[in-house]
PDB file of N, CA, C and O in Angstrom:
ATOM      1  N   MET A   1    -116.354-130.888-132.634  1.00  0.00           N
ATOM      2  CA  MET A   1    -117.410-129.814-131.934  1.00  0.00           C
ATOM      3  C   MET A   1    -117.428-129.375-131.024  1.00  0.00           C
ATOM      4  O   MET A   1    -117.430-128.155-130.857  1.00  0.00           O
ATOM      5  N   ASP A   2    -117.461-130.806-129.512  1.00  0.00           N
ATOM      6  CA  ASP A   2    -117.166-130.448-128.387  1.00  0.00           C
ATOM      7  C   ASP A   2    -115.702-129.674-128.231  1.00  0.00           C
ATOM      8  O   ASP A   2    -115.963-129.087-127.181  1.00  0.00           O
ATOM      9  N   ILE A   3    -114.768-129.393-128.447  1.00  0.00           N
ATOM     10  CA  ILE A   3    -113.765-129.225-128.426  1.00  0.00           C
ATOM     11  C   ILE A   3    -113.704-127.778-128.531  1.00  0.00           C
ATOM     12  O   ILE A   3    -113.191-127.124-127.624  1.00  0.00           O
ATOM     13  N   GLN A   4    -114.226-127.184-129.651  1.00  0.00           N
ATOM     14  CA  GLN A   4    -114.303-125.582-130.091  1.00  0.00           C
ATOM     15  C   GLN A   4    -115.375-125.387-128.934  1.00  0.00           C
ATOM     16  O   GLN A   4    -114.973-124.615-128.064  1.00  0.00           O
ATOM     17  N   VAL A   5    -116.508-125.851-128.744  1.00  0.00           N
ATOM     18  CA  VAL A   5    -117.461-125.211-127.756  1.00  0.00           C
ATOM     19  C   VAL A   5    -116.650-124.980-126.423  1.00  0.00           C
ATOM     20  O   VAL A   5    -116.854-123.897-125.876  1.00  0.00           O
ATOM     21  N   GLY A   6    -115.661-125.939-125.756  1.00  0.00           N
ATOM     22  CA  GLY A   6    -115.015-126.237-124.799  1.00  0.00           C
ATOM     23  C   GLY A   6    -114.121-125.081-124.706  1.00  0.00           C
ATOM     24  O   GLY A   6    -113.858-124.452-123.681  1.00  0.00           O
ATOM     25  N   GLY A   7    -113.678-124.870-125.900  1.00  0.00           N
ATOM     26  CA  GLY A   7    -112.854-123.669-125.727  1.00  0.00           C
ATOM     27  C   GLY A   7    -112.801-122.533-125.834  1.00  0.00           C
ATOM     28  O   GLY A   7    -111.772-121.882-125.655  1.00  0.00           O
ATOM     29  N   ILE A   8    -114.316-121.890-126.266  1.00  0.00           N
ATOM     30  CA  ILE A   8    -114.843-120.827-126.469  1.00  0.00           C
ATOM     31  C   ILE A   8    -115.475-120.535-124.902  1.00  0.00           C
ATOM     32  O   ILE A   8    -115.378-119.476-124.282  1.00  0.00           O
ATOM     33  N   LEU A   9    -116.079-121.658-124.496  1.00  0.00           N
ATOM     34  CA  LEU A   9    -116.700-121.493-122.919  1.00  0.00           C
ATOM     35  C   LEU A   9    -115.244-121.291-122.126  1.00  0.00           C
ATOM     36  O   LEU A   9    -115.219-120.187-121.582  1.00  0.00           O
ATOM     37  N   GLY A  10    -114.141-121.992-121.936  1.00  0.00           N
ATOM     38  CA  GLY A  10    -113.203-121.964-121.244  1.00  0.00           C
ATOM     39  C   GLY A  10    -112.357-120.311-121.370  1.00  0.00           C
ATOM     40  O   GLY A  10    -111.798-119.692-120.464  1.00  0.00           O
ATOM     41  N   PHE A  11    -112.533-119.903-122.913  1.00  0.00           N
ATOM     42  CA  PHE A  11    -111.929-118.562-122.987  1.00  0.00           C
ATOM     43  C   PHE A  11    -112.422-117.452-122.385  1.00  0.00           C
ATOM     44  O   PHE A  11    -111.660-116.537-122.074  1.00  0.00           O
ATOM     45  N   LEU A  12    -113.968-117.382-122.108  1.00  0.00           N
ATOM     46  CA  LEU A  12    -115.291-116.767-121.832  1.00  0.00           C
ATOM     47  C   LEU A  12    -114.450-116.457-120.433  1.00  0.00           C
ATOM     48  O   LEU A  12    -113.746-115.485-120.160  1.00  0.00           O
ATOM     49  N   ILE A  13    -114.874-117.980-119.410  1.00  0.00           N
ATOM     50  CA  ILE A  13    -114.513-117.605-118.414  1.00  0.00           C
ATOM     51  C   ILE A  13    -112.971-117.118-117.876  1.00  0.00           C
ATOM     52  O   ILE A  13    -112.708-116.516-116.835  1.00  0.00           O
ATOM     53  N   LEU A  14    -112.103-117.552-118.871  1.00  0.00           N
ATOM     54  CA  LEU A  14    -110.771-116.770-118.302  1.00  0.00           C
ATOM     55  C   LEU A  14    -110.808-115.333-118.392  1.00  0.00           C
ATOM     56  O   LEU A  14    -110.269-114.677-117.501  1.00  0.00           O
ATOM     57  N   VAL A  15    -111.505-114.638-119.574  1.00  0.00           N
ATOM     58  CA  VAL A  15    -111.909-113.233-119.493  1.00  0.00           C
ATOM     59  C   VAL A  15    -112.813-112.838-118.365  1.00  0.00           C
ATOM     60  O   VAL A  15    -112.465-111.848-117.722  1.00  0.00           O
ATOM     61  N   ALA A  16    -113.890-113.437-118.030  1.00  0.00           N
ATOM     62  CA  ALA A  16    -114.410-112.962-116.642  1.00  0.00           C
ATOM     63  C   ALA A  16    -113.610-112.905-115.430  1.00  0.00           C
ATOM     64  O   ALA A  16    -113.581-112.006-114.590  1.00  0.00           O
ATOM     65  N   ASP A  17    -112.936-114.051-115.465  1.00  0.00           N
ATOM     66  CA  ASP A  17    -112.044-114.087-114.088  1.00  0.00           C
ATOM     67  C   ASP A  17    -110.931-112.998-114.185  1.00  0.00           C
ATOM     68  O   ASP A  17    -110.693-112.278-113.216  1.00  0.00           O
ATOM     69  N   ILE A  18    -110.303-112.893-115.270  1.00  0.00           N
ATOM     70  CA  ILE A  18    -109.261-111.669-115.328  1.00  0.00           C
ATOM     71  C   ILE A  18    -109.898-110.407-115.234  1.00  0.00           C
ATOM     72  O   ILE A  18    -109.174-109.483-114.864  1.00  0.00           O
ATOM     73  N   TRP A  19    -111.121-110.145-115.490  1.00  0.00           N
ATOM     74  CA  TRP A  19    -112.234-108.962-115.227  1.00  0.00           C
ATOM     75  C   TRP A  19    -112.676-108.916-113.790  1.00  0.00           C
ATOM     76  O   TRP A  19    -112.792-107.776-113.340  1.00  0.00           O
ATOM     77  N   ALA A  20    -112.942-109.891-112.988  1.00  0.00           N
ATOM     78  CA  ALA A  20    -113.272-110.127-111.496  1.00  0.00           C
ATOM     79  C   ALA A  20    -111.799-109.827-110.987  1.00  0.00           C
ATOM     80  O   ALA A  20    -111.671-108.889-110.200  1.00  0.00           O
ATOM     81  N   ILE A  21    -111.050-110.308-111.244  1.00  0.00           N
ATOM     82  CA  ILE A  21    -109.442-110.042-110.467  1.00  0.00           C
ATOM     83  C   ILE A  21    -109.172-108.788-110.417  1.00  0.00           C
ATOM     84  O   ILE A  21    -109.025-108.284-109.304  1.00  0.00           O
ATOM     85  N   LEU A  22    -109.045-107.996-111.566  1.00  0.00           N
ATOM     86  CA  LEU A  22    -108.743-106.441-112.151  1.00  0.00           C
ATOM     87  C   LEU A  22    -109.788-105.964-110.710  1.00  0.00           C
ATOM     88  O   LEU A  22    -109.296-105.613-109.637  1.00  0.00           O
ATOM     89  N   ASN A  23    -111.169-106.041-110.957  1.00  0.00           N
ATOM     90  CA  ASN A  23    -111.732-105.558-109.998  1.00  0.00           C
ATOM     91  C   ASN A  23    -111.699-105.454-108.747  1.00  0.00           C
ATOM     92  O   ASN A  23    -111.999-104.448-108.105  1.00  0.00           O
ATOM     93  N   ILE A  24    -111.295-106.593-108.284  1.00  0.00           N
ATOM     94  CA  ILE A  24    -110.983-107.272-107.278  1.00  0.00           C
ATOM     95  C   ILE A  24    -109.408-106.156-106.501  1.00  0.00           C
ATOM     96  O   ILE A  24    -109.310-105.627-105.394  1.00  0.00           O
ATOM     97  N   VAL A  25    -108.639-106.178-107.433  1.00  0.00           N
ATOM     98  CA  VAL A  25    -107.587-105.210-106.902  1.00  0.00           C
ATOM     99  C   VAL A  25    -108.151-104.003-106.659  1.00  0.00           C
ATOM    100  O   VAL A  25    -108.070-103.583-105.505  1.00  0.00           O
ATOM    101  N   GLN A  26    -108.691-103.363-107.454  1.00  0.00           N
ATOM    102  CA  GLN A  26    -109.197-101.832-107.570  1.00  0.00           C
ATOM    103  C   GLN A  26    -110.304-101.538-106.505  1.00  0.00           C
ATOM    104  O   GLN A  26    -110.972-100.506-106.450  1.00  0.00           O
ATOM    105  N   SER A  27    -110.377-102.509-105.751  1.00  0.00           N
ATOM    106  CA  SER A  27    -111.485-102.354-105.109  1.00  0.00           C
ATOM    107  C   SER A  27    -111.081-101.842-103.392  1.00  0.00           C
ATOM    108  O   SER A  27    -110.232-102.458-102.747  1.00  0.00           O
ATOM    109  N   GLY A  28    -111.694-100.869-102.930  1.00  0.00           N
ATOM    110  CA  GLY A  28    -111.069-100.521-101.592  1.00  0.00           C
ATOM    111  C   GLY A  28    -111.028-101.104-100.389  1.00  0.00           C
ATOM    112  O   GLY A  28    -110.939-100.505 -99.317  1.00  0.00           O
ATOM    113  N   SER A  29    -111.128-102.954-100.637  1.00  0.00           N
ATOM    114  CA  SER A  29    -111.357-103.639 -99.387  1.00  0.00           C
ATOM    115  C   SER A  29    -110.148-103.675 -98.928  1.00  0.00           C
ATOM    116  O   SER A  29    -109.376-102.981 -99.591  1.00  0.00           O
ATOM    117  N   SER A  30    -109.549-104.373 -97.791  1.00  0.00           N
ATOM    118  CA  SER A  30    -108.631-104.914 -97.070  1.00  0.00           C
ATOM    119  C   SER A  30    -107.714-105.770 -97.941  1.00  0.00           C
ATOM    120  O   SER A  30    -108.188-106.432 -98.864  1.00  0.00           O
ATOM    121  N   THR A  31    -106.447-105.768 -97.673  1.00  0.00           N
ATOM    122  CA  THR A  31    -105.718-106.594 -98.337  1.00  0.00           C
ATOM    123  C   THR A  31    -105.814-108.255 -98.058  1.00  0.00           C
ATOM    124  O   THR A  31    -105.444-109.104 -98.869  1.00  0.00           O
ATOM    125  N   GLY A  32    -106.333-108.503 -96.867  1.00  0.00           N
ATOM    126  CA  GLY A  32    -106.657-109.907 -96.575  1.00  0.00           C
ATOM    127  C   GLY A  32    -108.043-110.313 -97.312  1.00  0.00           C
ATOM    128  O   GLY A  32    -108.277-111.504 -97.518  1.00  0.00           O
ATOM    129  N   SER A  33    -108.852-109.421 -97.660  1.00  0.00           N
ATOM    130  CA  SER A  33    -110.159-109.648 -98.246  1.00  0.00           C
ATOM    131  C   SER A  33    -109.721-110.057 -99.607  1.00  0.00           C
ATOM    132  O   SER A  33    -109.966-111.156-100.104  1.00  0.00           O
ATOM    133  N   LYS A  34    -108.958-108.956-100.257  1.00  0.00           N
ATOM    134  CA  LYS A  34    -108.497-108.985-101.358  1.00  0.00           C
ATOM    135  C   LYS A  34    -108.242-110.441-101.968  1.00  0.00           C
ATOM    136  O   LYS A  34    -108.710-110.920-103.001  1.00  0.00           O
ATOM    137  N   LEU A  35    -107.143-111.155-100.800  1.00  0.00           N
ATOM    138  CA  LEU A  35    -106.622-111.930-101.021  1.00  0.00           C
ATOM    139  C   LEU A  35    -107.386-112.930-101.014  1.00  0.00           C
ATOM    140  O   LEU A  35    -107.205-113.891-101.761  1.00  0.00           O
ATOM    141  N   ILE A  36    -108.121-112.866-100.369  1.00  0.00           N
ATOM    142  CA  ILE A  36    -108.936-114.120-100.325  1.00  0.00           C
ATOM    143  C   ILE A  36    -110.133-114.445-101.261  1.00  0.00           C
ATOM    144  O   ILE A  36    -110.574-115.594-101.231  1.00  0.00           O
ATOM    145  N   TRP A  37    -110.674-113.559-102.061  1.00  0.00           N
ATOM    146  CA  TRP A  37    -111.399-113.446-103.117  1.00  0.00           C
ATOM    147  C   TRP A  37    -110.299-113.614-104.591  1.00  0.00           C
ATOM    148  O   TRP A  37    -110.556-114.284-105.591  1.00  0.00           O
ATOM    149  N   ILE A  38    -109.449-113.053-104.421  1.00  0.00           N
ATOM    150  CA  ILE A  38    -108.738-113.627-105.656  1.00  0.00           C
ATOM    151  C   ILE A  38    -108.329-115.060-105.568  1.00  0.00           C
ATOM    152  O   ILE A  38    -108.472-115.673-106.626  1.00  0.00           O
ATOM    153  N   LEU A  39    -107.946-115.614-104.754  1.00  0.00           N
ATOM    154  CA  LEU A  39    -107.866-117.170-104.509  1.00  0.00           C
ATOM    155  C   LEU A  39    -108.871-117.828-104.792  1.00  0.00           C
ATOM    156  O   LEU A  39    -108.758-118.878-105.424  1.00  0.00           O
ATOM    157  N   LEU A  40    -110.039-117.369-104.398  1.00  0.00           N
ATOM    158  CA  LEU A  40    -111.591-117.961-104.668  1.00  0.00           C
ATOM    159  C   LEU A  40    -111.522-117.979-105.985  1.00  0.00           C
ATOM    160  O   LEU A  40    -111.348-119.062-106.543  1.00  0.00           O
ATOM    161  N   VAL A  41    -111.636-116.851-106.700  1.00  0.00           N
ATOM    162  CA  VAL A  41    -111.649-116.861-108.085  1.00  0.00           C
ATOM    163  C   VAL A  41    -110.624-117.581-108.880  1.00  0.00           C
ATOM    164  O   VAL A  41    -110.927-117.817-110.049  1.00  0.00           O
ATOM    165  N   LEU A  42    -109.379-118.001-108.419  1.00  0.00           N
ATOM    166  CA  LEU A  42    -108.472-118.584-108.787  1.00  0.00           C
ATOM    167  C   LEU A  42    -108.757-120.467-109.029  1.00  0.00           C
ATOM    168  O   LEU A  42    -108.618-121.273-109.949  1.00  0.00           O
ATOM    169  N   PHE A  43    -109.203-120.488-107.650  1.00  0.00           N
ATOM    170  CA  PHE A  43    -109.099-121.999-107.489  1.00  0.00           C
ATOM    171  C   PHE A  43    -110.457-122.296-107.950  1.00  0.00           C
ATOM    172  O   PHE A  43    -110.550-123.181-108.800  1.00  0.00           O
ATOM    173  N   LEU A  44    -111.449-121.765-107.577  1.00  0.00           N
ATOM    174  CA  LEU A  44    -112.838-121.994-108.266  1.00  0.00           C
ATOM    175  C   LEU A  44    -113.288-121.032-109.578  1.00  0.00           C
ATOM    176  O   LEU A  44    -114.109-120.145-109.343  1.00  0.00           O
ATOM    177  N   PRO A  45    -112.943-121.132-110.507  1.00  0.00           N
ATOM    178  CA  PRO A  45    -112.843-119.807-111.526  1.00  0.00           C
ATOM    179  C   PRO A  45    -114.657-119.783-111.702  1.00  0.00           C
ATOM    180  O   PRO A  45    -115.113-118.640-111.658  1.00  0.00           O
ATOM    181  N   VAL A  46    -115.359-120.541-111.830  1.00  0.00           N
ATOM    182  CA  VAL A  46    -116.879-120.452-112.096  1.00  0.00           C
ATOM    183  C   VAL A  46    -117.537-120.140-110.795  1.00  0.00           C
ATOM    184  O   VAL A  46    -118.298-119.176-110.714  1.00  0.00           O
ATOM    185  N   ILE A  47    -117.254-120.996-109.652  1.00  0.00           N
ATOM    186  CA  ILE A  47    -117.970-120.634-108.529  1.00  0.00           C
ATOM    187  C   ILE A  47    -117.500-119.316-108.057  1.00  0.00           C
ATOM    188  O   ILE A  47    -118.198-118.369-107.694  1.00  0.00           O
ATOM    189  N   GLY A  48    -116.224-119.395-108.116  1.00  0.00           N
ATOM    190  CA  GLY A  48    -115.810-117.822-107.247  1.00  0.00           C
ATOM    191  C   GLY A  48    -116.122-116.847-107.994  1.00  0.00           C
ATOM    192  O   GLY A  48    -116.145-115.772-107.396  1.00  0.00           O
ATOM    193  N   LEU A  49    -116.464-116.798-109.472  1.00  0.00           N
ATOM    194  CA  LEU A  49    -116.918-115.453-109.740  1.00  0.00           C
ATOM    195  C   LEU A  49    -118.115-115.632-109.653  1.00  0.00           C
ATOM    196  O   LEU A  49    -118.482-114.459-109.584  1.00  0.00           O
ATOM    197  N   ILE A  50    -119.093-116.273-109.600  1.00  0.00           N
ATOM    198  CA  ILE A  50    -120.362-116.169-109.301  1.00  0.00           C
ATOM    199  C   ILE A  50    -120.364-115.827-107.748  1.00  0.00           C
ATOM    200  O   ILE A  50    -121.341-115.137-107.456  1.00  0.00           O
ATOM    201  N   LEU A  51    -119.590-116.104-106.742  1.00  0.00           N
ATOM    202  CA  LEU A  51    -119.688-115.632-105.679  1.00  0.00           C
ATOM    203  C   LEU A  51    -119.418-114.525-105.420  1.00  0.00           C
ATOM    204  O   LEU A  51    -120.132-113.971-104.584  1.00  0.00           O
ATOM    205  N   TRP A  52    -118.349-113.804-105.995  1.00  0.00           N
ATOM    206  CA  TRP A  52    -117.694-112.680-105.499  1.00  0.00           C
ATOM    207  C   TRP A  52    -118.623-111.877-106.410  1.00  0.00           C
ATOM    208  O   TRP A  52    -118.463-110.694-106.110  1.00  0.00           O
ATOM    209  N   PHE A  53    -119.621-112.008-107.499  1.00  0.00           N
ATOM    210  CA  PHE A  53    -120.396-110.949-108.067  1.00  0.00           C
ATOM    211  C   PHE A  53    -121.662-110.911-107.626  1.00  0.00           C
ATOM    212  O   PHE A  53    -122.419-110.060-108.091  1.00  0.00           O
ATOM    213  N   LEU A  54    -122.194-111.996-106.473  1.00  0.00           N
ATOM    214  CA  LEU A  54    -123.031-112.034-106.049  1.00  0.00           C
ATOM    215  C   LEU A  54    -122.474-111.350-104.185  1.00  0.00           C
ATOM    216  O   LEU A  54    -123.179-110.558-103.559  1.00  0.00           O
ATOM    217  N   LEU A  55    -121.716-111.663-103.883  1.00  0.00           N
ATOM    218  CA  LEU A  55    -120.988-111.518-102.084  1.00  0.00           C
ATOM    219  C   LEU A  55    -119.941-110.703-102.096  1.00  0.00           C
ATOM    220  O   LEU A  55    -119.492-110.498-100.968  1.00  0.00           O
ATOM    221  N   GLY A  56    -119.242-110.022-103.192  1.00  0.00           N
ATOM    222  CA  GLY A  56    -118.088-109.525-103.077  1.00  0.00           C
ATOM    223  C   GLY A  56    -118.377-107.863-102.796  1.00  0.00           C
ATOM    224  O   GLY A  56    -119.504-107.369-102.784  1.00  0.00           O
ATOM    225  N   PRO A  57    -117.218-107.180-102.594  1.00  0.00           N
ATOM    226  CA  PRO A  57    -117.654-106.114-102.392  1.00  0.00           C
ATOM    227  C   PRO A  57    -118.003-104.775-103.389  1.00  0.00           C
ATOM    228  O   PRO A  57    -117.180-104.342-104.195  1.00  0.00           O
ATOM    229  N   LYS A  58    -119.253-104.239-103.213  1.00  0.00           N
ATOM    230  CA  LYS A  58    -119.736-103.654-104.165  1.00  0.00           C
ATOM    231  C   LYS A  58    -118.862-102.288-104.318  1.00  0.00           C
ATOM    232  O   LYS A  58    -118.324-101.894-103.283  1.00  0.00           O
ATOM    233  N   SER A  59    -118.661-101.502-105.541  1.00  0.00           N
ATOM    234  CA  SER A  59    -118.231-100.250-105.487  1.00  0.00           C
ATOM    235  C   SER A  59    -119.532 -99.179-105.782  1.00  0.00           C
ATOM    236  O   SER A  59    -120.649 -99.383-106.257  1.00  0.00           O
ATOM    237  N   ALA A  60    -118.942 -98.091-105.337  1.00  0.00           N
ATOM    238  CA  ALA A  60    -120.111 -97.115-105.313  1.00  0.00           C
ATOM    239  C   ALA A  60    -120.343 -96.418-106.770  1.00  0.00           C
ATOM    240  O   ALA A  60    -119.770 -95.404-107.169  1.00  0.00           O
ATOM    241  N   ARG A  61    -121.159 -97.068-107.363  1.00  0.00           N
ATOM    242  CA  ARG A  61    -121.488 -96.732-108.454  1.00  0.00           C
ATOM    243  C   ARG A  61    -122.931 -95.754-108.886  1.00  0.00           C
ATOM    244  O   ARG A  61    -124.054 -96.210-108.666  1.00  0.00           O
ATOM    245  N   ALA A  62    -122.776 -94.679-109.378  1.00  0.00           N
ATOM    246  CA  ALA A  62    -124.259 -93.957-109.713  1.00  0.00           C
ATOM    247  C   ALA A  62    -124.685 -94.292-110.784  1.00  0.00           C
ATOM    248  O   ALA A  62    -125.763 -93.855-111.185  1.00  0.00           O
TER     249      ALA A  62
END
């Protein structure tokens, strides 16, 4: 049972990281800051995702 739960959790983290990376690439930030955020999300998947969500560039959504 532990492997199944870990597999599902890992898959959800992977999907969230891919979503974050796509949003980072599409953001209007500079190339340098995009690269730093992408590396942070890739090397620290959970922490990087949380930090990007809280501190990353915000898009102008209405």
